[in-house]
Every structure is written in structure tokens, then in C-alpha cells.
N, CA, C and O of each residue as an XYZ file, in Angstrom:
324
protein
N     -14.296     -9.152    -24.501
C     -13.320     -9.075    -23.456
C     -13.189    -10.464    -22.830
O     -14.129    -11.009    -22.252
N     -12.038    -10.983    -22.967
C     -11.807    -12.309    -22.363
C     -11.220    -12.421    -21.032
O     -11.426    -13.355    -20.257
N     -10.409    -11.318    -20.798
C      -9.554    -11.349    -19.508
C     -10.433    -10.551    -18.563
O     -11.240     -9.697    -18.930
N     -10.166    -10.960    -17.148
C     -10.499    -10.158    -16.066
C      -9.783     -9.049    -15.919
O      -8.561     -9.101    -16.059
N     -10.468     -7.791    -15.594
C      -9.694     -6.480    -15.326
C      -9.422     -6.498    -13.975
O     -10.346     -6.716    -13.191
N      -8.083     -6.267    -13.497
C      -7.792     -6.137    -12.045
C      -8.556     -4.998    -11.464
O      -8.921     -4.035    -12.139
N      -8.800     -5.145    -10.116
C      -9.611     -4.349     -9.318
C      -9.024     -2.814     -9.299
O      -9.767     -1.835     -9.240
N      -7.739     -2.745     -9.350
C      -7.202     -1.347     -9.302
C      -7.723     -0.475    -10.502
O      -7.799      0.752    -10.430
N      -8.047     -1.146    -11.523
C      -8.587     -0.199    -12.610
C     -10.065      0.099    -12.328
O     -10.579      1.127    -12.769
N     -10.715     -0.743    -11.638
C     -12.174     -0.202    -11.119
C     -11.947      0.901    -10.155
O     -12.764      1.821    -10.203
N     -10.996      0.977     -9.297
C     -10.813      2.056     -8.491
C     -10.578      3.301     -9.216
O     -11.112      4.335     -8.814
N      -9.792      3.298    -10.295
C      -9.592      4.492    -11.222
C     -10.984      4.933    -11.817
O     -11.276      6.117    -11.988
N     -11.786      3.914    -12.105
C     -13.083      4.239    -12.715
C     -14.009      5.029    -11.607
O     -14.767      5.954    -11.898
N     -13.823      4.527    -10.358
C     -14.624      5.097     -9.282
C     -14.152      6.593     -9.062
O     -14.946      7.502     -8.818
N     -12.849      6.751     -9.166
C     -12.378      8.214     -9.077
C     -12.710      9.033    -10.255
O     -13.002     10.222    -10.126
N     -12.675      8.410    -11.464
C     -13.015      9.239    -12.696
C     -14.460      9.445    -12.564
O     -14.854     10.543    -12.956
N     -15.287      8.685    -12.127
C     -16.800      8.894    -12.013
C     -17.255      9.941    -11.095
O     -18.409     10.368    -11.087
N     -16.314     10.345    -10.318
C     -16.705     11.412     -9.335
C     -16.455     12.711     -9.959
O     -17.019     13.720     -9.537
N     -15.605     12.740    -10.983
C     -15.275     13.929    -11.750
C     -15.829     14.067    -13.095
O     -15.678     15.142    -13.676
N     -16.490     13.048    -13.691
C     -16.992     12.975    -14.877
C     -18.234     13.953    -15.071
O     -19.044     14.157    -14.167
N     -18.316     14.583    -16.419
C     -19.396     15.486    -16.551
C     -20.653     14.560    -16.783
O     -21.773     14.953    -16.456
N     -20.461     13.414    -17.311
C     -21.634     12.531    -17.625
C     -21.474     11.403    -16.672
O     -20.416     10.775    -16.617
N     -22.516     11.124    -15.907
C     -22.606      9.981    -14.918
C     -22.090      8.766    -15.640
O     -22.249      8.618    -16.851
N     -21.409      7.816    -14.796
C     -20.961      6.552    -15.238
C     -22.100      5.592    -14.853
O     -22.537      5.557    -13.703
N     -22.562      4.823    -15.831
C     -23.563      3.858    -15.321
C     -22.885      2.493    -14.859
O     -21.714      2.238    -15.136
N     -23.614      1.731    -14.216
C     -23.018      0.414    -13.686
C     -22.690     -0.405    -14.809
O     -21.695     -1.122    -14.712
N     -23.397     -0.415    -15.908
C     -23.093     -1.320    -17.155
C     -21.710     -0.645    -17.855
O     -21.047     -1.342    -18.622
N     -21.376      0.506    -17.606
C     -20.101      0.993    -18.251
C     -18.899      0.815    -17.454
O     -17.789      1.012    -17.947
N     -19.071      0.432    -16.177
C     -17.861      0.336    -15.345
C     -16.732     -0.683    -15.942
O     -15.534     -0.406    -15.984
N     -17.295     -1.880    -16.387
C     -16.378     -2.890    -16.799
C     -15.605     -2.340    -17.991
O     -14.376     -2.412    -18.015
N     -16.325     -1.777    -19.006
C     -15.718     -1.218    -20.141
C     -14.718     -0.197    -19.916
O     -13.635     -0.234    -20.501
N     -15.054      0.782    -19.034
C     -14.186      1.772    -18.578
C     -13.040      1.319    -17.952
O     -11.964      1.845    -18.237
N     -13.112      0.309    -17.038
C     -11.995     -0.272    -16.397
C     -11.027     -0.873    -17.336
O      -9.815     -0.744    -17.166
N     -11.581     -1.584    -18.408
C     -10.720     -2.071    -19.505
C      -9.971     -1.091    -20.252
O      -8.779     -1.272    -20.499
N     -10.641      0.008    -20.653
C     -10.011      1.145    -21.385
C      -8.859      1.682    -20.391
O      -7.723      1.824    -20.842
N      -9.119      1.956    -19.152
C      -8.068      2.489    -18.357
C      -6.890      1.474    -18.451
O      -5.740      1.874    -18.631
N      -7.194      0.167    -18.329
C      -6.072     -0.742    -18.331
C      -5.296     -0.690    -19.641
O      -4.067     -0.757    -19.641
N      -5.955     -0.580    -20.670
C      -5.165     -0.394    -21.909
C      -4.376      0.832    -22.036
O      -3.248      0.883    -22.527
N      -5.100      1.901    -21.521
C      -4.242      3.216    -21.700
C      -3.106      3.213    -20.639
O      -2.042      3.753    -20.941
N      -3.249      2.676    -19.490
C      -2.244      2.803    -18.477
C      -0.984      1.747    -18.921
O       0.190      1.999    -18.649
N      -1.366      0.670    -19.559
C      -0.351     -0.258    -20.027
C       0.588      0.459    -21.008
O       1.814      0.375    -20.935
N      -0.098      1.193    -21.959
C       0.701      2.035    -22.970
C       1.529      3.037    -22.301
O       2.674      3.317    -22.656
N       0.918      3.556    -21.336
C       1.707      4.857    -20.686
C       2.931      4.126    -19.828
O       4.024      4.694    -19.831
N       2.795      3.040    -19.187
C       3.841      2.358    -18.623
C       4.899      1.899    -19.297
O       5.991      1.742    -18.752
N       4.650      1.614    -20.673
C       5.552      1.072    -21.588
C       6.126      2.243    -22.406
O       6.807      2.036    -23.411
N       5.804      3.621    -21.902
C       6.342      4.770    -22.625
C       5.870      4.803    -24.093
O       6.586      5.359    -24.927
N       4.782      4.274    -24.425
C       4.270      4.333    -25.814
C       3.418      5.580    -25.934
O       2.622      5.943    -25.068
N       3.668      6.255    -27.165
C       2.945      7.431    -27.559
C       1.442      6.961    -27.789
O       1.154      5.912    -28.366
N       0.527      7.853    -27.274
C      -0.921      7.365    -27.419
C      -1.623      8.469    -28.377
O      -2.078      9.506    -27.892
N      -1.682      8.198    -29.713
C      -2.199      9.036    -30.570
C      -3.767      9.019    -30.389
O      -4.344      8.189    -29.687
N      -4.395     10.023    -31.096
C      -5.873     10.012    -31.146
C      -6.371      8.818    -31.798
O      -7.377      8.303    -31.312
N      -5.865      8.319    -32.762
C      -6.270      6.994    -33.487
C      -6.064      5.821    -32.425
O      -6.946      4.971    -32.299
N      -5.004      5.780    -31.732
C      -4.855      4.745    -30.795
C      -5.828      4.825    -29.692
O      -6.237      3.764    -29.221
N      -6.263      5.979    -29.207
C      -7.314      6.124    -28.239
C      -8.574      5.609    -28.798
O      -9.267      4.840    -28.132
N      -8.908      5.981    -29.966
C     -10.184      5.551    -30.630
C     -10.147      3.908    -30.744
O     -11.133      3.246    -30.422
N      -9.136      3.402    -31.147
C      -8.945      1.927    -31.301
C      -9.222      1.337    -29.957
O     -10.026      0.410    -29.860
N      -8.578      1.840    -28.873
C      -8.702      1.254    -27.480
C     -10.136      1.475    -27.049
O     -10.753      0.534    -26.551
N     -10.690      2.628    -27.205
C     -12.130      2.869    -26.821
C     -13.052      1.768    -27.597
O     -13.949      1.156    -27.017
N     -12.763      1.604    -28.832
C     -13.578      0.601    -29.512
C     -13.403     -0.773    -28.999
O     -14.403     -1.456    -28.782
N     -12.187     -1.247    -28.781
C     -11.901     -2.487    -28.138
C     -12.511     -2.640    -26.836
O     -12.970     -3.744    -26.545
N     -12.583     -1.619    -25.958
C     -12.987     -1.667    -24.637
C     -14.523     -1.524    -24.624
O     -15.192     -1.893    -23.659
N     -15.028     -1.003    -25.676
C     -16.517     -0.911    -25.817
C     -17.085      0.374    -25.028
O     -18.171      0.341    -24.450
N     -16.286      1.460    -25.055
C     -16.746      2.700    -24.328
C     -17.131      3.669    -25.577
O     -16.752      3.491    -26.734
N     -17.973      4.748    -25.108
C     -18.389      5.748    -26.024
C     -17.253      6.605    -26.329
O     -16.604      7.095    -25.405
N     -16.941      6.841    -27.623
C     -15.821      7.715    -28.031
C     -15.938      9.071    -27.477
O     -14.954      9.811    -27.469
N     -17.044      9.435    -27.027
C     -17.275     10.875    -26.460
C     -16.503     10.925    -25.144
O     -16.180     12.029    -24.707
N     -16.181      9.806    -24.475
C     -15.492      9.922    -23.188
C     -14.028     10.157    -23.271
O     -13.393     10.543    -22.290
N     -13.428      9.909    -24.546
C     -11.947      9.823    -24.725
C     -11.305     11.118    -24.217
O     -10.466     11.039    -23.319
N     -11.640     12.283    -24.723
C     -11.076     13.509    -24.337
C     -11.176     13.790    -22.756
O     -10.211     14.245    -22.141
N     -12.336     13.508    -22.169
C     -12.583     13.701    -20.734
C     -11.619     12.795    -19.917
O     -11.067     13.146    -18.874
N     -11.480     11.541    -20.542
C     -10.619     10.645    -19.765
C      -9.098     11.020    -19.915
O      -8.296     10.782    -19.012
N      -8.777     11.559    -20.987
C      -7.427     12.019    -21.201
C      -7.018     13.181    -20.159
O      -5.939     13.261    -19.572
N      -8.009     13.978    -20.067
C      -7.849     15.200    -19.221
C      -7.821     14.741    -17.748
O      -7.075     15.282    -16.932
N      -8.631     13.755    -17.439
C      -8.603     13.194    -16.101
C      -7.302     12.476    -15.702
O      -6.804     12.640    -14.588
N      -6.757     11.665    -16.652
C      -5.614     11.038    -16.559
C      -4.363     12.084    -16.228
O      -3.599     11.982    -15.268
N      -4.338     13.090    -17.229
C      -3.436     14.110    -17.007
C      -3.342     14.812    -15.667
O      -2.257     15.066    -15.144
N      -4.515     15.118    -15.125
C      -4.651     15.717    -13.853
C      -4.325     14.779    -12.742
O      -3.731     15.161    -11.734
N      -4.738     13.478    -12.940
C      -4.519     12.464    -12.013
C      -2.949     12.091    -11.906
O      -2.420     11.757    -10.846
N      -2.329     12.185    -13.043
C      -0.954     11.923    -12.996
C       0.000     12.978    -12.404
O       1.123     12.745    -11.958
N      -0.627     14.195    -12.468
C       0.098     15.454    -11.789
C      -0.158     15.505    -10.422
O       0.516     16.295     -9.761
N      -0.987     14.828     -9.871
C      -1.296     14.967     -8.413
C      -0.325     14.109     -7.447
O      -0.482     14.143     -6.227
């Protein structure tokens, strides 16, 4: 990761961490913030996000692929509030 992730994505990680079944470690925060940044950028551009795209973004961000489904559910709920 060469770019700094804006703080607003860390705020999303903080919210996600309160609802996550698996605790978010301090070392995961930067990676999760980057993943949220990638996901939300695609959503804002009205791009479809396939399972393959999610896996690629998770790999790029350095997060555990086991978090993908939970994050998708979190964003769906978050977006509906």
C-alpha cells in the first residue's frame, strides 16, 4: 500500500468492528480501511462488485478472505440505515 487511507475509512472500520463476529485487531485496521476504500470507490462509480472482484480487492488490501461476506453484509445494512 503506497497511499494513505483517509480517516473516514477508519471510522467505517471502527463501526464494522463493533458488529464483527471476529474481533478486529489493531494490525488489521489499516488493511480493512484500505479494503473499505476500494469497495466504496467501486460503489460510488456504480460498478458491479463480483465475488472475484471482492477477492481481488481483499488480496490487494491484505485482509483475510473470510471477512468478505461479513463486510458485504455490514455494508448492505449500513447503506440501508
